[in-house]
C-alpha positions as CSV (number, residue, x, y, z in Angstrom):
1,M,20.5,52.3,-7.5
2,F,20.3,48.7,-8.8
3,I,21.6,47.4,-5.4
4,M,19.0,49.5,-3.5
5,K,16.2,48.0,-5.7
6,K,17.5,44.5,-4.9
7,L,17.6,45.3,-1.2
8,G,14.2,46.8,-1.3
9,L,12.8,43.7,-3.1
10,F,14.5,41.4,-0.5
11,F,13.0,43.2,2.5
12,F,9.6,43.4,0.9
13,I,9.6,39.6,0.3
14,L,10.9,39.0,3.8
15,F,8.2,41.3,5.3
16,A,5.4,39.7,3.2
17,S,6.6,36.2,4.1
18,T,6.8,37.0,7.8
19,T,3.4,38.6,7.8
20,F,1.9,35.7,5.9
21,I,3.3,33.1,8.4
22,Y,2.5,35.2,11.4
23,S,-1.1,35.4,10.3
24,G,-1.4,31.7,10.2
25,E,-1.8,28.9,12.7
26,I,0.5,25.9,13.6
27,T,-0.9,22.5,14.6
28,L,1.1,20.0,16.6
29,G,-1.2,17.1,17.4
30,F,-1.7,13.4,18.0
31,G,-4.4,11.4,16.1
32,W,-6.2,8.2,16.9
33,R,-7.9,6.1,14.2
34,S,-11.4,4.9,15.0
35,S,-10.4,1.2,14.3
36,S,-7.2,-0.9,14.2
37,N,-8.8,-3.2,11.5
38,G,-7.6,-3.1,7.9
39,M,-4.3,-2.8,6.2
40,V,-2.3,0.3,5.3
41,L,-1.7,1.0,1.6
42,G,0.5,-1.7,0.0
43,E,0.7,-3.9,3.0
44,L,0.5,-7.7,2.6
45,S,-2.0,-9.6,4.6
46,L,-0.3,-12.4,6.6
47,P,0.1,-15.3,6.8
48,I,1.1,-15.8,3.2
49,S,2.7,-18.8,1.5
50,V,4.4,-19.1,-1.9
51,K,5.5,-22.4,-3.6
52,N,7.7,-22.4,-6.7
53,T,8.4,-25.7,-8.5
54,Y,11.2,-26.4,-11.1
55,E,11.3,-29.6,-13.0
56,D,13.5,-31.1,-15.8
57,N,14.5,-34.6,-16.9
58,Y,16.6,-35.2,-13.8
59,V,15.1,-33.5,-10.8
60,I,12.1,-31.9,-9.3
61,Q,12.9,-28.9,-7.0
62,T,10.3,-27.3,-4.8
63,F,10.9,-24.0,-3.0
64,T,8.4,-22.9,-0.3
65,C,8.4,-19.6,1.6
66,D,6.0,-18.9,4.4
67,Y,5.6,-15.5,6.2
68,S,3.5,-15.1,9.4
69,L,3.3,-12.7,12.3
70,K,5.3,-13.8,15.3
71,S,3.2,-11.6,17.5
72,D,0.1,-9.5,16.9
73,I,0.5,-5.8,16.1
74,N,-0.8,-3.8,19.1
75,S,-3.7,-1.4,18.5
76,F,-1.6,1.6,19.5
77,S,0.8,1.0,16.6
78,R,-2.1,0.5,14.2
79,R,-4.1,3.5,15.4
80,G,-1.9,6.3,16.6
81,Y,-0.3,8.9,14.4
82,F,1.4,12.3,14.8
83,V,0.2,15.5,13.1
84,F,2.0,18.7,11.9
85,G,0.2,21.3,10.0
86,M,0.0,25.0,9.1
87,D,-3.1,27.1,8.2
88,F,-2.9,30.5,6.4
89,F,-5.9,32.8,6.5
90,L,-7.4,33.9,3.1
91,Y,-10.3,35.9,4.5
92,K,-10.1,37.4,8.0
93,K,-9.9,34.5,10.5
94,Q,-12.6,32.4,8.9
95,L,-11.4,30.9,5.6
96,S,-8.0,29.3,5.5
97,L,-5.8,27.3,3.2
98,G,-3.0,25.1,4.6
99,F,-1.2,21.8,4.6
100,E,-1.0,18.9,7.0
101,L,1.5,16.0,7.4
102,N,0.6,13.1,9.6
103,A,2.6,9.9,10.1
104,G,2.5,6.7,12.2
105,L,4.8,3.8,13.0
106,I,3.8,0.2,12.6
107,M,6.2,-2.5,13.8
108,R,5.8,-6.1,12.7
109,D,7.5,-9.1,14.2
110,I,7.6,-11.6,11.3
111,T,8.6,-15.2,11.1
112,M,9.8,-16.5,7.8
113,F,10.0,-20.3,7.1
114,S,11.9,-21.5,4.0
115,S,12.0,-25.0,2.6
116,S,13.9,-26.3,-0.3
117,K,13.1,-29.9,-1.5
118,Y,15.2,-31.8,-4.0
119,E,13.7,-35.0,-5.5
120,P,15.9,-36.8,-8.1
121,K,14.3,-38.9,-10.8
122,N,17.0,-41.5,-10.8
123,E,17.5,-44.2,-8.2
124,Y,21.1,-43.3,-7.4
125,D,20.7,-39.9,-5.9
126,Q,19.0,-39.3,-2.6
127,P,16.2,-36.7,-2.0
128,M,17.2,-33.8,0.2
129,I,15.3,-31.2,2.2
130,D,16.8,-28.0,3.5
131,E,14.7,-26.0,6.0
132,Y,15.3,-22.9,8.1
133,T,13.4,-20.3,10.1
134,Y,14.3,-16.8,11.1
135,D,12.6,-13.8,12.6
136,E,12.7,-10.3,11.3
137,K,11.3,-6.9,12.5
138,K,9.8,-4.9,9.7
139,I,8.6,-1.3,9.9
140,I,5.9,0.6,8.0
141,I,5.5,4.3,8.2
142,P,2.0,5.3,7.0
143,A,2.1,9.0,6.1
144,N,-0.5,11.4,4.6
145,F,0.1,14.8,3.1
146,F,-2.9,17.0,2.5
147,V,-3.7,20.5,1.3
148,I,-6.8,21.5,3.3
149,S,-9.2,24.4,3.1
150,K,-11.1,25.1,6.3
151,Y,-14.0,27.4,7.2
152,K,-13.6,28.4,10.9
153,F,-16.6,30.0,12.6
154,D,-14.6,32.8,14.2
155,T,-17.8,34.8,15.0
156,I,-18.7,32.1,17.5
157,K,-15.3,32.3,19.1
158,K,-15.6,36.1,19.4
159,S,-18.9,35.7,21.2
160,V,-18.0,32.9,23.6
161,G,-14.2,33.4,23.8
162,W,-13.2,29.7,23.9
163,F,-15.1,27.7,21.3
164,R,-14.5,27.7,17.5
165,P,-16.0,25.0,15.3
166,Y,-14.8,24.4,11.8
167,L,-15.4,22.4,8.6
168,G,-12.8,21.3,6.1
169,V,-12.2,19.6,2.8
170,G,-8.9,18.6,1.2
171,G,-6.9,16.4,-1.1
172,G,-3.5,15.0,-1.2
173,L,-1.3,11.9,-0.9
174,N,-2.0,8.7,1.1
175,S,1.3,6.7,1.3
176,S,3.2,3.9,3.1
177,I,7.0,3.8,3.4
178,F,8.3,0.2,4.0
179,I,11.5,-0.3,5.8
180,E,12.8,-3.9,5.3
181,K,9.8,-4.9,3.2
182,I,8.5,-8.4,2.6
183,S,10.1,-9.5,-0.7
184,I,8.3,-12.5,-2.5
185,H,8.7,-13.5,-6.1
186,D,6.3,-16.1,-7.6
187,E,8.3,-17.9,-10.3
188,N,5.3,-19.9,-11.5
189,S,3.4,-16.8,-12.5
190,N,6.6,-14.6,-12.7
191,D,4.9,-12.0,-10.5
192,E,6.3,-9.9,-7.7
193,I,3.7,-10.2,-4.9
194,G,5.9,-8.7,-2.2
195,E,5.7,-5.2,-0.8
196,K,7.3,-2.2,-2.5
197,D,9.6,0.3,-0.9
198,F,6.9,3.0,-1.3
199,A,3.2,2.8,-2.0
200,Y,1.0,5.8,-2.7
201,S,-2.4,6.9,-3.8
202,G,-4.3,10.1,-4.2
203,A,-6.8,10.7,-1.3
204,F,-9.8,12.8,-0.5
205,L,-10.4,14.3,2.9
206,L,-13.5,15.6,4.8
207,L,-13.3,16.8,8.4
208,V,-15.3,18.5,11.1
209,G,-13.8,19.7,14.3
210,S,-13.6,22.3,17.0
211,D,-10.9,24.4,18.7
212,L,-11.2,24.7,22.5
213,F,-9.1,27.6,23.7
214,F,-7.7,27.7,27.2
215,S,-5.7,31.0,26.5
216,K,-5.9,33.7,23.9
217,K,-3.3,32.1,21.7
218,T,-3.3,28.4,22.6
219,G,-5.9,25.6,22.7
220,I,-6.7,22.1,21.8
221,F,-8.6,20.7,18.9
222,I,-11.0,17.7,18.6
223,E,-11.5,16.6,15.1
224,F,-13.3,13.9,13.2
225,R,-12.2,13.0,9.7
226,Y,-13.0,10.7,6.8
227,I,-10.1,9.8,4.4
228,K,-11.0,8.1,1.1
229,P,-7.9,6.8,-0.9
230,L,-8.6,6.9,-4.6
231,S,-7.0,3.5,-5.3
232,E,-8.5,0.1,-4.6
233,G,-7.4,-1.9,-1.5
234,R,-7.8,-2.0,2.2
235,N,-6.7,1.3,3.9
236,F,-7.4,3.3,7.0
237,R,-10.2,5.7,6.3
238,D,-12.0,6.9,9.4
239,Q,-9.8,8.9,11.8
240,M,-10.3,11.0,14.9
241,G,-7.6,13.5,16.0
242,I,-6.9,15.3,19.2
243,G,-3.9,17.6,19.9
244,F,-2.6,21.1,20.4
245,R,-3.0,24.1,18.2
246,F,-0.8,27.2,18.5
247,I,-2.1,30.4,17.1
């Protein structure tokens, strides 16, 4: 009897989960930010230069480190992002609650110039300068995760068959993942002014959009959104998305 109860509970959970997922919608899309200006969360504005000086009774040593962009970041890298999301209906096919993950890829070609200058305070030693330059490719993955509630005007879709506008509000996480980050330490102030491996902030989301159906179960969506990170700094905020929605 105990085994039968466990089997019954298992199939009930399986049935409920399948029904819940089946009653939802899956979004696979591509977004396009309205502007390529601005920085993603946690990104350093280049060029940047840091000079550290060490002095004692015998020598003055100066270390200089300069970071600059070898080439400009193209607008596609700054503006494009991919979208995956799921919506689950809470009331008929009008009110839904779901989640969305969107992520981009920013590739930066960076030139780093380093200089080390040695100036002795006695007349016997000679000053020395050591300089070198190298190029690096550094990657940022800007990613947002949101929980979103949408009101979809399904009555309009029922009357026209192909058009369904919607409004949405949500909140979540605005983040940046740094691969091969810029590491800079200012010894004069003892501050780390470089980039961290992971930067994040809470964020608030407003959106308005429309589904345009070309079959009973599949369509495209056009969506305008405003993202407001809750921390200070320059971040992408205005976004426009377009992509596929499978229902």
